[in-house]
N, CA, C and O atoms as CSV, one atom per row, in Angstrom:
chain,resi,resn,atom,element,x,y,z
A,1,GLY,N,N,-48.457,-40.028,66.093
A,1,GLY,CA,C,-47.282,-40.257,66.705
A,1,GLY,C,C,-45.972,-39.523,66.317
A,1,GLY,O,O,-45.924,-38.794,65.326
A,2,LEU,N,N,-45.051,-39.711,67.026
A,2,LEU,CA,C,-43.767,-39.038,66.643
A,2,LEU,C,C,-43.127,-39.580,65.383
A,2,LEU,O,O,-42.829,-40.761,65.207
A,3,LYS,N,N,-42.943,-38.570,64.507
A,3,LYS,CA,C,-42.143,-39.054,63.180
A,3,LYS,C,C,-40.693,-39.476,63.501
A,3,LYS,O,O,-39.979,-38.702,64.139
A,4,THR,N,N,-40.250,-40.618,63.104
A,4,THR,CA,C,-38.736,-40.879,63.286
A,4,THR,C,C,-38.057,-41.424,62.080
A,4,THR,O,O,-37.494,-42.516,62.008
A,5,ARG,N,N,-38.176,-40.536,61.143
A,5,ARG,CA,C,-37.749,-40.884,59.787
A,5,ARG,C,C,-36.134,-41.397,59.673
A,5,ARG,O,O,-35.844,-42.325,58.917
A,6,VAL,N,N,-35.288,-40.826,60.354
A,6,VAL,CA,C,-33.968,-41.090,60.291
A,6,VAL,C,C,-33.744,-42.698,60.862
A,6,VAL,O,O,-33.161,-43.541,60.180
A,7,ILE,N,N,-34.199,-42.928,61.966
A,7,ILE,CA,C,-34.098,-44.351,62.598
A,7,ILE,C,C,-34.889,-45.247,61.578
A,7,ILE,O,O,-34.381,-46.306,61.211
A,8,ASP,N,N,-35.975,-44.897,61.165
A,8,ASP,CA,C,-36.888,-45.745,60.408
A,8,ASP,C,C,-35.991,-46.256,59.140
A,8,ASP,O,O,-35.933,-47.421,58.746
A,9,SER,N,N,-35.287,-45.102,58.574
A,9,SER,CA,C,-34.422,-45.460,57.447
A,9,SER,C,C,-33.257,-46.365,57.882
A,9,SER,O,O,-32.840,-47.214,57.094
A,10,LEU,N,N,-32.792,-46.240,58.930
A,10,LEU,CA,C,-31.651,-47.060,59.319
A,10,LEU,C,C,-32.008,-48.421,59.670
A,10,LEU,O,O,-31.187,-49.331,59.557
A,11,ILE,N,N,-33.259,-48.620,60.116
A,11,ILE,CA,C,-33.788,-50.012,60.279
A,11,ILE,C,C,-34.138,-50.577,59.005
A,11,ILE,O,O,-33.875,-51.760,58.789
A,12,ASP,N,N,-34.705,-49.859,58.130
A,12,ASP,CA,C,-34.909,-50.411,56.721
A,12,ASP,C,C,-33.625,-50.902,55.993
A,12,ASP,O,O,-33.626,-51.928,55.313
A,13,ILE,N,N,-32.608,-50.173,56.157
A,13,ILE,CA,C,-31.301,-50.398,55.620
A,13,ILE,C,C,-30.784,-51.646,56.211
A,13,ILE,O,O,-30.233,-52.434,55.443
A,14,ALA,N,N,-30.881,-51.944,57.466
A,14,ALA,CA,C,-30.439,-53.045,58.361
A,14,ALA,C,C,-31.171,-54.251,57.876
A,14,ALA,O,O,-30.603,-55.293,57.549
A,15,ASN,N,N,-32.621,-54.034,57.843
A,15,ASN,CA,C,-33.508,-55.241,57.279
A,15,ASN,C,C,-32.962,-55.731,55.922
A,15,ASN,O,O,-32.763,-56.932,55.740
A,16,SER,N,N,-32.728,-54.853,55.013
A,16,SER,CA,C,-32.268,-55.269,53.708
A,16,SER,C,C,-30.894,-56.025,53.887
A,16,SER,O,O,-30.717,-57.128,53.369
A,17,ILE,N,N,-29.897,-55.370,54.663
A,17,ILE,CA,C,-28.547,-56.098,54.697
A,17,ILE,C,C,-28.646,-57.463,55.322
A,17,ILE,O,O,-28.024,-58.414,54.848
A,18,PHE,N,N,-29.395,-57.566,56.346
A,18,PHE,CA,C,-29.412,-58.703,57.067
A,18,PHE,C,C,-30.491,-59.692,56.853
A,18,PHE,O,O,-30.578,-60.769,57.443
A,19,LYS,N,N,-31.406,-59.179,55.845
A,19,LYS,CA,C,-32.678,-59.903,55.549
A,19,LYS,C,C,-33.277,-60.453,56.748
A,19,LYS,O,O,-33.364,-61.651,57.016
A,20,LYS,N,N,-33.698,-59.444,57.472
A,20,LYS,CA,C,-34.262,-59.909,58.850
A,20,LYS,C,C,-35.258,-58.691,59.177
A,20,LYS,O,O,-34.913,-57.537,58.920
A,21,ASP,N,N,-36.323,-58.941,59.668
A,21,ASP,CA,C,-37.167,-57.793,60.088
A,21,ASP,C,C,-37.076,-57.411,61.569
A,21,ASP,O,O,-37.735,-57.990,62.433
A,22,PHE,N,N,-36.338,-56.538,61.786
A,22,PHE,CA,C,-35.923,-56.081,63.069
A,22,PHE,C,C,-37.037,-55.389,63.990
A,22,PHE,O,O,-37.012,-55.306,65.218
A,23,ARG,N,N,-38.003,-54.918,63.127
A,23,ARG,CA,C,-39.266,-54.399,63.823
A,23,ARG,C,C,-40.034,-55.505,64.414
A,23,ARG,O,O,-40.647,-55.353,65.471
A,24,GLU,N,N,-40.019,-56.591,63.775
A,24,GLU,CA,C,-40.587,-57.894,64.294
A,24,GLU,C,C,-39.866,-58.443,65.441
A,24,GLU,O,O,-40.448,-58.833,66.454
A,25,SER,N,N,-38.697,-58.471,65.294
A,25,SER,CA,C,-37.907,-59.184,66.202
A,25,SER,C,C,-37.102,-58.331,67.197
A,25,SER,O,O,-36.332,-58.884,67.982
A,26,GLY,N,N,-37.238,-57.206,67.183
A,26,GLY,CA,C,-36.435,-56.209,67.996
A,26,GLY,C,C,-36.934,-56.132,69.451
A,26,GLY,O,O,-37.779,-56.933,69.850
A,27,ARG,N,N,-36.419,-55.176,70.247
A,27,ARG,CA,C,-36.659,-55.177,71.749
A,27,ARG,C,C,-37.956,-54.415,71.878
A,27,ARG,O,O,-38.248,-53.565,71.037
A,28,ASN,N,N,-38.766,-54.694,72.927
A,28,ASN,CA,C,-39.907,-53.863,73.294
A,28,ASN,C,C,-39.905,-54.120,74.767
A,28,ASN,O,O,-39.124,-54.809,75.422
A,29,LEU,N,N,-41.033,-53.359,75.186
A,29,LEU,CA,C,-41.208,-53.408,76.711
A,29,LEU,C,C,-41.703,-54.794,77.083
A,29,LEU,O,O,-41.592,-55.142,78.258
A,30,SER,N,N,-42.207,-55.566,76.245
A,30,SER,CA,C,-42.703,-56.901,76.786
A,30,SER,C,C,-41.544,-57.786,76.729
A,30,SER,O,O,-41.340,-58.531,77.688
A,31,ARG,N,N,-40.694,-57.798,75.636
A,31,ARG,CA,C,-39.530,-58.611,75.615
A,31,ARG,C,C,-38.395,-58.239,76.701
A,31,ARG,O,O,-37.506,-59.014,77.052
A,32,LEU,N,N,-38.572,-56.939,77.168
A,32,LEU,CA,C,-37.568,-56.488,78.187
A,32,LEU,C,C,-38.103,-56.851,79.611
A,32,LEU,O,O,-37.357,-56.780,80.588
A,33,GLY,N,N,-39.278,-57.204,79.700
A,33,GLY,CA,C,-39.893,-57.475,80.991
A,33,GLY,C,C,-40.370,-56.408,81.715
A,33,GLY,O,O,-40.576,-56.452,82.928
A,34,LEU,N,N,-40.573,-55.337,80.927
A,34,LEU,CA,C,-41.158,-54.007,81.518
A,34,LEU,C,C,-42.553,-53.669,81.204
A,34,LEU,O,O,-43.036,-52.591,81.549
A,35,GLU,N,N,-43.218,-54.569,80.554
A,35,GLU,CA,C,-44.586,-54.296,80.155
A,35,GLU,C,C,-45.571,-54.200,81.436
A,35,GLU,O,O,-45.495,-55.006,82.363
A,36,GLY,N,N,-46.440,-53.208,81.401
A,36,GLY,CA,C,-47.220,-52.764,82.495
A,36,GLY,C,C,-46.709,-51.972,83.694
A,36,GLY,O,O,-47.379,-51.730,84.699
A,37,LEU,N,N,-45.404,-51.584,83.470
A,37,LEU,CA,C,-44.667,-50.804,84.464
A,37,LEU,C,C,-44.900,-49.381,83.917
A,37,LEU,O,O,-44.790,-49.032,82.742
A,38,ASP,N,N,-45.282,-48.531,85.105
A,38,ASP,CA,C,-45.182,-46.970,84.756
A,38,ASP,C,C,-43.787,-46.480,84.711
A,38,ASP,O,O,-42.797,-47.130,85.048
A,39,LEU,N,N,-43.810,-45.179,84.228
A,39,LEU,CA,C,-42.329,-44.747,83.973
A,39,LEU,C,C,-41.424,-44.586,85.247
A,39,LEU,O,O,-40.205,-44.715,85.134
A,40,SER,N,N,-41.963,-44.326,86.363
A,40,SER,CA,C,-41.169,-44.503,87.579
A,40,SER,C,C,-40.620,-45.922,87.795
A,40,SER,O,O,-39.446,-46.104,88.118
A,41,GLN,N,N,-41.481,-46.904,87.611
A,41,GLN,CA,C,-41.040,-48.295,87.629
A,41,GLN,C,C,-40.052,-48.684,86.832
A,41,GLN,O,O,-39.133,-49.398,87.234
A,42,ILE,N,N,-40.154,-48.243,85.610
A,42,ILE,CA,C,-39.091,-48.621,84.545
A,42,ILE,C,C,-37.757,-47.844,84.899
A,42,ILE,O,O,-36.678,-48.434,84.848
A,43,ARG,N,N,-37.840,-46.659,85.218
A,43,ARG,CA,C,-36.642,-45.916,85.704
A,43,ARG,C,C,-36.009,-46.749,86.914
A,43,ARG,O,O,-34.804,-47.000,86.886
A,44,ASN,N,N,-36.775,-47.161,87.930
A,44,ASN,CA,C,-36.290,-47.820,88.933
A,44,ASN,C,C,-35.527,-49.137,88.478
A,44,ASN,O,O,-34.444,-49.429,88.986
A,45,THR,N,N,-36.085,-49.864,87.573
A,45,THR,CA,C,-35.546,-51.145,87.097
A,45,THR,C,C,-34.306,-50.819,86.389
A,45,THR,O,O,-33.321,-51.509,86.654
A,46,LEU,N,N,-34.198,-49.877,85.531
A,46,LEU,CA,C,-32.972,-49.404,84.857
A,46,LEU,C,C,-31.911,-49.205,85.726
A,46,LEU,O,O,-30.814,-49.751,85.607
A,47,ILE,N,N,-32.288,-48.276,86.766
A,47,ILE,CA,C,-31.100,-47.800,87.693
A,47,ILE,C,C,-30.705,-49.118,88.718
A,47,ILE,O,O,-29.527,-49.389,88.952
A,48,LYS,N,N,-31.578,-49.720,89.164
A,48,LYS,CA,C,-31.286,-50.776,90.106
A,48,LYS,C,C,-31.134,-52.224,89.682
A,48,LYS,O,O,-30.633,-53.091,90.398
A,49,GLY,N,N,-31.637,-52.426,88.381
A,49,GLY,CA,C,-31.457,-53.680,87.984
A,49,GLY,C,C,-32.585,-54.655,88.217
A,49,GLY,O,O,-32.624,-55.763,87.682
A,50,LYS,N,N,-33.455,-54.209,88.999
A,50,LYS,CA,C,-34.569,-55.321,89.305
A,50,LYS,C,C,-35.963,-54.522,89.496
A,50,LYS,O,O,-35.960,-53.305,89.680
A,51,LYS,N,N,-36.883,-55.108,89.454
A,51,LYS,CA,C,-38.417,-54.669,89.517
A,51,LYS,C,C,-38.516,-54.428,91.113
A,51,LYS,O,O,-39.577,-54.063,91.618
């Protein structure tokens, strides 16, 4: 996968400051209601605000 060292470090710092695991509780496609959509459907949802 793609290395994301800078954002990984920022998330680690935020986890320490807030004593919360943001990787566990953060946003993902499922929590945003976008799971199972292809890229075109996700773009359409973001532009129009609905599926």
